[in-house]
N, C-alpha and C positions, 0 to 999 in steps of 0.2 A: 777737467775732462778725465775720464778713466783711461789709464795707460794700458795699451796692448802691444806686446811684442809679437810681430809676425816673423817667425824664424824659419829659415829655409836651409835644407841640407845640400848634399853634394850634387853637382851638375846643374842645379837650378839657376845658377848664374849664366848658364848657356841657353836659357829660354830664347826662343825665336830662331835659334840655330840648330839645336839638338832635336832630332826627331820631331819636326813640326807636325807630322801626321798624328803624333801622340800628344805632344805638349803645346801645340799651336804655334802661331807665328809672332805673337807679341813678345817683345824682348823683356829681359829682367827689369830694365829701367821702366818699361811700360807697366809691368806688374807693380812696381814700387809706387808709381804715380797713381794707378787705379786704387791700390789698397789704401793709400793715404786719403784719397778723395772719398772712398766708400766709408772709411772710418770717421772722417770729419762729419759726413752726413748722418752718422749714427751716434754722434756725441762721444766718439772714441779718439784718443790721441794715439795714433798708430805709428810705430817705428818698425821698419822692415829691414831685416838683415839676412845675409846669405853667407854660408861658409862651406867649404869642402872638408873641413877639419872637424872630426868628431869631438875632440876635446873642447874646441871653441864652442860648439853647440851645447855641450854639457854645461860649460861655464855660463853661457847665456841663460840657461834654465835656472841655474843657481842664482844669477842676478835677478831674474824675474821673481823668485821667492823673496829675496832680500828687499827688493824694491816694491813688492806687493803689486806686481804687474801680471795681468792675465796674458795668456799665450795662445796664438794660433800657430801651429807647428806643422810644417811639411818636412818630415824627417827624410824623405827621399829613400835612397837605398838603405839607410840606417834603420828604416822601419822594420826590416825583416830579421835583423840579427844583433842590433846594438843594445845589449843589456845595460850598459852604462847610461845610454840615453833614456832607456825605459826607467831606470832608477831615478834619474834626474827629473824626468817628466812626472813620476809619482810624487816627488817632493813638492811639485807645483800644486797638485790637487790635494795632497795631504795638508798643505798650508791653507786650504780653504779657497784657493784660487781656481779659476777655470782654465783648462787646456783643451783646445779643439784640434784634433789631428786632421790634417788636410792632405788630399791627393788630387792632382790635376786629372789623372786618368783613373779608371776603375781598376784597382789591382786584381780583382777577381775575374776580370775579362782579359787578363794578360797571362804571362808565364806562371806556372804553378808555384815557383819559389816566391812570387810576390803575394800569394794568397794569405800569408801569415804576417801579422803585425805584432811585435812585442810591445809597441807603444799603445795601441788601441785599448787594451784592458785597463790601463791606468788613466786614460783620457776621459774628460767629461763627455765627449762624443767625437764621432768621426764623420767627415764629409768628403766624398770621393766621387770622381767621375764627371764633374761638371766643368771641366776645363778651368780657366782662371776664375770662372764663376764660383768654384769651390771656395775661394778666398772670400768672395763677397758673402756667400752663405755662412761661412764660419764667423765672419765679423757680425753679421746679422744675428746669428745665434748668440754670440757673446753679448751683444747689445740687448737682446731680449732677456737673457739671464740676469744681466746687470741693471736692467731698467733704464738704460740710457737712450733707447730709441724712442722717437716721438711716435704717437699713434696716428700721425697724419698719413 
């Protein structure tokens, strides 16, 4: 199976508790369970990780390049200002791998500072605004790009 790292940035470990009107009521553990199941159904070996540490997230993107793993990335607040994360994400796509940027909410429907992504321009694509379904859609997009999804 094709390996995909689903990487999550700051505060996403607080899913289900933090701003449920924005991020929903499913816990982070629930997201992990769903993402793995969605991936399995799409022929993807999904590993889900979360950190509040920018350098850890950068390191995981370097690991993805070295391990030839595709990435679904929810950079969270790092989306808007982390050039180190942007540069690490660019290395993923420059290595011929896919990186899909994910957002649970629609950043353009929120505060103005959220309207700019430094990651989006180096990503294969961006999926936003569909709640946790954004993760399912990102995994589906990766499976489609990689040809792992069945046509059933």
